[in-house]
PAFI-316253 format. One record per residue: y, x, z of N, C-alpha, C, O in turn; residue in one letter. Coordinates in steps of 0.05 Angstrom, whole numbers. Atoms other than C-alpha are relative to their C-alpha. Layout:
    n_yy    n_xx    n_zz   ca_yy   ca_xx   ca_zz    c_yy    c_xx    c_zz    o_yy    o_xx    o_zz  residu
       Y       X       Z       Y       X       Z       Y       X       Z       Y       X       Z       A
...
//
This chain:
    n_yy    n_xx    n_zz   ca_yy   ca_xx   ca_zz    c_yy    c_xx    c_zz    o_yy    o_xx    o_zz  residu
       6      17      25    1741    2338    4888     -18     -13      10     -32      -6      28       M
       9      31      -7    1711    2262    4888     -21      13     -22     -28      35     -30       D
      27      -3      21    1659    2244    4842       9      -7     -27      -7      -5     -46       Y
      -8      11      14    1696    2220    4796      15      18     -13      21       8     -35       I
       0     -27      -5    1723    2292    4792      -8      13     -19      -2      22     -41       E
      31     -14      12    1662    2316    4778     -14      -6     -26     -19       9     -45       I
       4      11      19    1638    2269    4736      11       8     -31       3      21     -50       K
     -27     -15      14    1699    2277    4698      -7      14     -23     -10       6     -46       D
      -3     -20       5    1691    2344    4686     -26      18     -14     -25      35     -32       K
      25       6       2    1620    2346    4686      -2      10     -34      -3      29     -49       L
       5       9      25    1614    2306    4628      18      31     -30      11      40     -52       K
     -19     -29      30    1666    2369    4582     -32      28       1     -37      45     -16       K
      21     -11      -3    1604    2404    4601     -27      -1     -11     -34      21     -21       M
      20      13       8    1547    2379    4582      -6     -16     -23      13     -31     -29       I
       1      20      20    1510    2343    4520       4     -25      25       7     -20      49       T
      -4      30      -4    1517    2257    4536     -34       0       8     -39      -3      31       E
      31      -4     -12    1436    2264    4542     -13       4      33     -27      -7      51       K
      11      -9     -30    1437    2310    4595      13      -7      16       5      -4      39       R
     -18      16     -27    1503    2271    4632     -15     -16      17     -10     -22      40       Y
      14      20       1    1457    2230    4637     -26      -9      24     -31     -27      41       E
      21      -5     -17    1397    2255    4666      16       3      17      24     -19      25       H
     -20     -14     -23    1445    2295    4717       6     -24      13       6     -20      38       S
      -7      33     -16    1464    2211    4740     -31     -11       9     -41     -23      28       I
      45       7     -12    1380    2200    4742      -8       2      17     -21     -13      31       G
       8     -12     -29    1382    2260    4790      19     -10      35      17     -14      59       V
      -7       3     -25    1425    2248    4823       3     -27      21      11     -25      44       A
       6      28      -4    1414    2172    4837     -25       8      16     -25       9      41       E
      19      -2      -7    1354    2186    4850     -11      16      28     -28      10      45       F
      -1     -25     -15    1358    2246    4889      14     -12      27       8      -1      48       A
     -13      22     -20    1401    2192    4934     -14     -14      21     -12     -18      45       K
      23      29      -7    1347    2144    4943     -26      23      18     -33      17      41       K
      12     -11     -18    1300    2202    4968       7      17      30      -9      23      48       V
     -19     -14      -8    1351    2237    5004       4     -31      26      -8     -21      45       A
      10      30     -11    1349    2164    5045     -17      -4      15     -18      -8      39       Y
      42      -3     -18    1273    2163    5058       1      13      16      -8       3      37       M
      10     -21     -20    1275    2228    5097      24       6      13      26      29      20       Y
     -19       8     -16    1338    2211    5131      21      34      -3      27      51      14       D
     -14     -27       6    1379    2269    5094      23      -3      -9      22     -18     -28       Y
     -23       2       9    1457    2274    5084     -10     -10     -39     -24       2     -54       D
       4      22      26    1455    2218    5016      26      29     -21      17      45     -38       V
     -31      -2       7    1534    2247    4995     -18      38     -18     -18      42     -43       E
       2     -18      26    1496    2330    4979     -17     -13     -11     -31       5     -21       K
      34      -5      11    1435    2303    4952      21     -10     -23      20       5     -42       A
      -5       7      20    1476    2268    4906      14      16     -27      13      12     -51       Y
     -25     -14       7    1529    2320    4889     -18      36     -11      -7      57     -18       I
      21     -15      -1    1469    2367    4879     -10     -11     -21      -2       0     -41       S
      11      21      12    1434    2319    4841      22       6     -25      17      25     -40       G
     -23      -3      22    1502    2314    4789       1      20     -15       0      18     -40       L
     -12     -32       5    1515    2396    4788     -18       7      -7     -13      24     -23       L
      37      -8       6    1435    2408    4777      -3      18     -29     -19      36     -33       H
      13     -12      24    1436    2429    4706      28       1     -18      27      -3     -43       D
     -11       3      14    1507    2433    4693      13      23     -15      35      22     -25       C
      -4     -27      16    1504    2508    4663     -31      -2     -26     -39      15     -42       A
      20      -4      19    1447    2488    4622       2      -3     -28     -12       9     -44       R
      -5     -12      32    1473    2482    4556      16      16      -6      28      17     -28       D
     -17     -24       3    1510    2537    4564     -20      23     -20     -44      26     -14       M
      24     -17      23    1477    2591    4500      -1      13      26      10       9      48       N
      16     -14     -18    1433    2643    4531      22      28       2      27      37      24       I
     -15     -23     -16    1483    2707    4526      27     -16      18      41      -2      34       E
     -29      -1     -17    1543    2661    4556     -21      -3      39     -14       3      62       G
       6      -1     -33    1492    2648    4617     -15      35      15     -22      42      38       L
      -5     -32       3    1481    2727    4600      23       5      25      23       9      49       R
     -14      -9     -16    1532    2738    4624      18     -13      32      24       2      50       E
       3       7     -14    1552    2688    4669     -11      10      27       2      10      48       Y
       6      -8     -14    1505    2714    4709      -2      34       6     -20      42      21       A
      -1     -27      -2    1520    2790    4707      35      -3      16      43      12      33       N
     -25      -1     -24    1595    2766    4736      -6     -14      25      13     -17      40       M
      -2      12     -28    1562    2728    4800     -18      12       7     -35       2      21       C
      33     -11     -10    1509    2785    4807     -16     -12       2     -27      -5      23       N
      25      11     -10    1453    2744    4808     -18      13     -27     -17      12     -52       I
      12     -13      13    1399    2786    4794     -22      -4     -29     -40     -21     -27       E
      15       6      21    1363    2787    4725     -33      19      -7     -35      41     -20       I
      29     -14      -5    1274    2799    4739      -8       3     -23       9      -5     -40       G
      -5       6      13    1238    2810    4689      -6     -25     -21       0     -26     -45       E
      -5      23       3    1220    2738    4685      16     -13     -12       9     -29     -30       I
     -23      10      16    1292    2720    4666       9       8     -29      20      -1     -49       E
      -3     -17      28    1288    2773    4619      -2     -16     -23      14     -29     -37       A
      18      23      21    1236    2738    4573      10     -25       4      11     -36     -18       L
      -4      31      10    1259    2666    4588      27      -1      12      24      -9      35       H
     -34      -2     -17    1334    2670    4613      11     -27      -7      33     -23     -17       P
       4      26      -9    1337    2599    4615      -9     -15      22     -15     -38      28       L
      14      12     -24    1314    2597    4672      26      11      11      26       3      34       L
     -27     -10     -16    1387    2630    4696       8     -27      -2      26     -25      16       L
     -19      14      12    1416    2561    4675       5      -8      38      26     -16      48       H
      -2      12     -28    1399    2547    4753      22      14      23      42       7      36       A
     -18     -30     -15    1422    2615    4790      26     -10     -12      38     -19       7       P
     -21      -9      18    1485    2610    4736      16     -26       9      41     -23      10       V
     -10      23       4    1497    2530    4750       8       0      38      18     -20      48       G
       0      -4     -39    1501    2547    4836      33      12      -8      53       2       3       A
     -23     -20      -8    1559    2597    4819      11     -11     -16      34      -1     -17       C
     -14      23      12    1583    2545    4773      18     -22      11      39     -33       5       I
      -5      27     -23    1587    2495    4826      12      15      15      28      -1      24       A
     -23     -19     -23    1626    2545    4873      19       4     -20      43       0     -13       Q
     -32     -14       8    1674    2570    4828      15     -18     -23      39     -15     -29       K
      -5      34      30    1682    2506    4767      18     -26      18      38     -39      15       E
      -4      38     -12    1677    2447    4818       6       2      32       8     -18      45       F
      -7      -4     -27    1694    2484    4890     -22      -9      27     -18     -13      51       G
      19       6     -31    1629    2467    4931      -8      25       6     -14      40     -13       I
      -1     -17     -17    1621    2515    4972     -24       2      28     -28      21      43       N
      19      -3     -17    1562    2487    5017     -28      14      -7     -40       2     -25       D
       8     -21     -10    1516    2538    5026     -42     -23      -7     -63     -15     -16       K
      28      20       3    1454    2473    5026      -2      -5     -36     -22       1     -50       D
      -9       7      25    1481    2450    4957       2      14     -36       7       9     -60       I
      -8     -33      19    1482    2520    4926     -18       7       5     -22      31       2       L
      33     -20     -11    1413    2534    4951     -24     -26     -17     -47     -21     -24       S
      21      18      15    1382    2464    4915      14      12     -30       9      33     -42       A
     -17      -6      26    1421    2474    4856     -14      33     -21     -23      33     -44       I
       0     -19      14    1410    2547    4840     -41       0      10     -54      21      13       S
      36      -4      -5    1326    2533    4857      -9     -18     -13     -34     -15     -17       S
      12      24      18    1315    2471    4814     -21      23     -15     -30      38       3       H
      14     -23      10    1275    2521    4775     -25      15       1     -46      15     -11       T
       1     -18     -11    1258    2566    4806      -3      -9      38      14      -1      54       V
       8       2     -32    1232    2545    4883       6      14      10      -5      35       3       L
       1     -20     -25    1255    2581    4939     -22       5       8     -36     -15       5       N
      31      -3     -17    1189    2612    4977       7      -7      16     -11     -22      24       K
       0      19     -33    1215    2585    5044      22     -24     -17      44     -17     -24       T
     -33      19      15    1258    2508    5005       4     -14      35      -7     -19      56       P
     -17      31     -13    1305    2461    5037     -18     -23       0     -38     -26     -15       T
      10      31       4    1287    2388    5050      18       1     -24       4      -3     -44       L
      -8       4      19    1345    2388    5002      -2      14     -25       6       4     -46       L
       8     -20      27    1314    2460    4953     -21     -30     -10     -20     -42     -32       D
      25      22      11    1253    2403    4955      12     -33     -22       3     -38     -44       K
      -4      22      12    1290    2330    4936      10       6     -29       7     -12     -46       I
     -23     -13      17    1333    2370    4882     -27       1     -21     -29      -9     -44       I
      29      -8      34    1256    2395    4841     -12     -18       0     -28     -19     -19       Y
      13      28       8    1231    2323    4855       6      -6     -18      -7     -11     -38       V
     -19      19      15    1284    2296    4827      11      -3     -19      21     -24     -24       S
       0     -13      23    1297    2330    4768     -16      -5     -16      -9      -6     -40       D
      29       5      18    1216    2315    4743       4     -29       8     -10     -42      -8       L
      12      28      -5    1217    2245    4769      23     -22      -6      15     -45      -7       A
     -24       8       1    1286    2218    4758      -9     -28     -16     -30     -23     -27       E
      12      12      23    1274    2145    4714       2       8     -23     -19       7     -35       P
       7     -10      14    1293    2172    4661     -21      18     -20     -17      20     -44       G
      16      -9      10    1232    2210    4646     -25     -14       4     -34     -22      25       R
      17      24      -5    1178    2168    4625     -20       9       1     -36      -7      10       T
      39       0      -8    1108    2206    4626      -6     -10      22       9     -22      38       F
      20      27     -13    1052    2176    4664       6      28      29       1      19      51       E
      11     -10     -12    1055    2244    4705      35      -3      16      32       1      40       E
     -25      -2     -15    1139    2239    4732       1     -43      12      15     -55      29       A
      -8      28     -22    1122    2158    4743     -22      10      30     -11      11      52       K
      23      -9     -17    1054    2183    4787      32      14      30      38       8      53       K
      -6     -17     -15    1102    2230    4813      28     -14      27      38      -1      45       L
     -32       6      -8    1169    2174    4837     -25     -12      19     -16     -28      35       R
      11      25     -23    1105    2140    4880     -14      17      21     -28       8      40       D
      10     -23     -14    1085    2202    4909      22      -4      24      21     -19      43       V
     -23      -1     -10    1152    2223    4934      14     -23      18      34     -14      31       V
      10      20     -31    1152    2162    4986      -6       1      11       1      -8      32       F
      11       0     -30    1107    2179    5019      -1      19       4       2      23      28       K
      -7     -39     -26    1109    2263    5032      12       7     -22       9      -3     -44       D
     -26     -13      12    1161    2300    5003     -23      22     -14     -34      20     -36       I
      16     -16      10    1119    2362    5005     -20      -7     -12     -31      10     -25       D
      38       5      17    1054    2332    4976       9      -8     -36      -2      -2     -57       K
     -20       4      24    1109    2303    4920      18      36     -17      26      36     -41       A
      -3     -15      12    1131    2379    4911     -17      20     -19     -10      33     -38       V
      25     -12      -6    1061    2408    4913      -1      -2     -48       2      12     -68       I
       5      27      26    1048    2349    4848      16      19     -25      10      29     -47       Y
     -26     -10      29    1113    2374    4812      -5      21     -11     -11      23     -34       A
      18     -10      15    1093    2435    4809     -23      11      -8     -24      26     -28       I
      31      -4      17    1027    2444    4793      -4     -33     -36     -23     -38     -50       D
      -1      13      22    1047    2389    4736      26      19     -21      26       9     -43       V
     -14     -19       3    1108    2452    4717     -15      13      -8     -17      13     -33       S
      24     -22      11    1050    2504    4716     -10     -11     -15      -5       3     -35       F
      18      20      15    1003    2449    4675      21      15     -34      12      29     -52       E
     -10      -6      20    1063    2459    4624      10      28      -7      21      33     -28       Y
      -7     -27       3    1074    2532    4633     -23      14     -13     -20      32     -30       L
      16     -15      12    1006    2549    4622     -17     -22     -27     -36     -13     -39       I
       8       0      38     993    2501    4552      20      13     -11      19      13     -36       Y
     -15     -10      27    1052    2539    4525       2      27      -3      16      38     -20       N
       2     -27      -3    1034    2608    4548      28      10      -3      38      22     -22       R
     -24     -12     -16    1099    2620    4590      -4      14      25     -18       0      41       K
      -1      -7     -22    1102    2658    4644      -5     -15      27      18     -18      37       M
     -21      10     -36    1104    2625    4722       8      21      21      -3      39      33       I
     -24     -16     -27    1156    2653    4768     -21       2      22     -32     -19      30       H
      14      -3     -33    1115    2683    4834      13      -8      20       0     -16      40       P
       2      12     -21    1156    2662    4874       9     -30      -4      29     -31      10       V
       8      26      -8    1153    2584    4866     -30       3      -7     -37     -21      -6       T
      19      -1      -6    1078    2605    4858     -14      -5      34     -31     -20      42       L
     -12      -5     -29    1101    2632    4938      -3     -24      13     -21     -28      30       F
     -12      19      -6    1128    2572    4948     -21     -22       9     -22     -34      31       A
      23      15      16    1066    2531    4918     -21       0      25     -32     -19      36       R
      22      -4     -19    1021    2563    4966       3      -1      31     -13     -10      47       N
      -6      21     -25    1057    2555    5027      -5     -31       4     -21     -45      16       L
       2      35      -5    1070    2486    5019     -36     -11       2     -45     -29      16       L
      27       9      -8     991    2483    5010     -15      -4      21     -32     -21      26       I
       7     -16     -17     977    2520    5063      13     -10      28      -1      -5      47       K
     -16      25     -11    1028    2472    5106     -16     -18       1     -21     -26      23       E
      -8      33      -1    1007    2410    5086     -37      -2       2     -49     -12      21       V
      44     -11      -8     916    2429    5076      -4       6      11     -24      -6      18       Y
       9     -22     -15     909    2479    5121       9      -6      26      -8     -19      38       Y
     -13       0     -15     955    2477    5178       0     -23      20       9     -21      43       D
     -16      12     -11     957    2416    5196     -44     -22       5     -49     -45      10       K
      36       6      -9     865    2404    5206       6      13      17     -10      18      35       N
//
């Protein structure tokens, strides 16, 4: 499936606003991938499809998660919208024919970051928050940081997300916390 086919199909699955966001993430991810000498096509496709399940209703997400054998933990049960990421990876595979494990991982982990994220996981996680359509101050700062140090950008993106979760009395997923702690150790402790 080429970009035009992916975009045409994606347009039918999500709102216009979400589609514009997905294009923004794809374009931004491509720039970040280029900066870090990573496959720009993988980054672009991951960005395009990262939210392909975001506009599904909660029951649809649960049904699709069950169909795809996606584990629904306690936090996902309480905040089922988190399922849109792993369900999106399943949809990318089943409906868009994407079988690249790196792309599927990046889509699956763009909300709850993998414990040991790959470079593509990091690129999509940051691009989702930093794409130019995001106009809040932290997104602007993140757009600067990401082109200097991808790991520091991921830590900052996680911190911004955690601040939002704390302010709104939402649970913090321990998997993302683990990833943050590992990155903090690598960036600030192991290099010294």
